[in-house]
C-alpha positions in Angstrom: 2.8 -7.3 21.6 1.7 -6.5 25.2 -1.6 -4.7 25.8 -2.4 -2.9 29.1 -6.0 -2.7 30.2 -7.1 -0.9 33.4 -10.1 -1.9 35.5 -11.4 -0.6 38.8 -12.7 -3.4 41.0 -16.4 -2.9 41.8 -18.2 -3.8 45.0 -20.3 -6.3 42.9 -17.1 -8.1 42.1 -16.5 -9.1 45.7 -17.4 -12.0 47.8 -18.7 -12.1 51.4 -15.1 -11.4 52.7 -14.9 -8.2 50.6 -12.3 -9.6 48.3 -12.7 -9.8 44.5 -14.1 -13.2 43.7 -11.6 -15.5 41.9 -13.9 -15.9 38.9 -14.2 -12.1 38.4 -10.4 -11.8 38.1 -10.7 -14.1 35.0 -13.4 -11.7 33.7 -10.8 -8.9 33.9 -8.4 -11.0 31.7 -11.3 -11.5 29.2 -12.1 -7.8 29.2 -8.5 -7.1 28.4 -8.5 -9.6 25.5 -11.7 -8.1 24.1 -10.3 -4.6 24.4 -7.2 -5.6 22.4 -9.2 -7.4 19.8 -11.4 -4.3 19.3 -8.4 -2.0 19.0 -7.0 -4.3 16.3 -10.3 -4.5 14.5 -10.6 -8.2 15.0 -14.3 -9.1 15.4 -15.4 -10.6 18.7 -18.7 -12.2 17.7 -19.3 -11.5 14.0 -19.8 -14.9 12.2 -18.7 -16.9 15.2 -16.8 -16.3 18.4 -13.8 -17.2 20.6 -14.7 -19.8 23.2 -12.1 -20.7 25.9 -10.8 -24.2 25.8 -8.0 -24.1 28.4 -7.3 -21.8 31.3 -4.8 -21.6 34.2 -4.4 -18.8 36.8 -2.3 -18.3 39.9 -3.6 -15.9 42.4 -1.0 -14.2 44.5 -2.7 -11.3 46.4 -6.3 -10.3 47.1 -8.0 -7.3 45.5 -10.8 -5.2 47.1 -13.5 -2.9 45.8 -12.1 0.4 44.6 -8.6 -1.1 43.8 -7.4 -0.3 40.3 -6.2 -3.4 38.5 -3.7 -3.2 35.6 -4.0 -6.2 33.2 -1.2 -6.9 30.8 -2.1 -9.4 28.1 -0.3 -10.6 25.0 -0.7 -13.5 22.5 2.1 -16.0 23.3 1.2 -18.5 20.6 -0.9 -18.5 17.4 -2.2 -21.8 16.1 -4.2 -22.4 13.0 -7.4 -21.4 14.7 -6.3 -20.7 18.2 -4.6 -18.1 20.4 -2.8 -18.7 23.7 -3.0 -15.5 25.8 -0.6 -14.8 28.7 -1.8 -12.3 31.2 -0.6 -10.8 34.5 -2.4 -8.4 36.8 -1.0 -5.8 39.1 -2.5 -3.6 41.8 -0.7 -1.0 43.9 2.6 -2.2 42.5 2.0 -5.9 43.4 1.3 -8.8 41.2 -2.1 -10.2 42.0 -2.6 -12.9 39.4 -1.0 -14.4 36.3 -1.9 -17.1 33.9 -2.8 -18.1 30.4 -5.9 -19.0 28.4 -6.4 -20.6 25.1 -9.2 -19.4 22.8 -10.3 -20.9 19.5 -11.9 -19.0 16.7 -15.1 -20.7 15.7 -17.6 -20.0 12.8 -21.3 -19.5 13.3 -21.8 -23.3 13.5 -19.3 -23.6 16.3 -16.5 -25.3 14.2 -12.9 -24.1 14.4 -12.0 -21.7 11.6 -8.6 -20.4 10.5 -7.3 -17.2 11.8 -7.1 -14.6 9.0 -3.7 -13.5 7.9 -4.6 -9.9 8.7 -5.4 -10.9 12.3 -2.0 -12.7 12.6 -0.2 -9.6 11.4 -2.1 -7.4 13.8 -1.3 -9.7 16.7 2.4 -9.6 15.8 2.9 -13.0 14.2 
């Protein structure tokens, strides 16, 4: 299941060179993940959360304020308590970044908790 999220790069996202800062690009991937979870009625913070435990990203082209970024994100692997997300980003028909991040569902005490079967079904497992 691939989810597309659209985001306009803001001036506040840029560095001194006028290019969107590398860390902000990762925020766009996180926003896309949160948008998908909300659409699937999978809670983001209720009774726990989804910390990132692994992340990789390759940056291929710069983005500037005002550019519209299209983020494609999909779960590529579901573990017992984790999700590996693959993402790619495009702007003006060019890939600007791609990568993957692993999140773990944790309970209110911060301990890993199993993904619910309904979440697995919603995510396409």
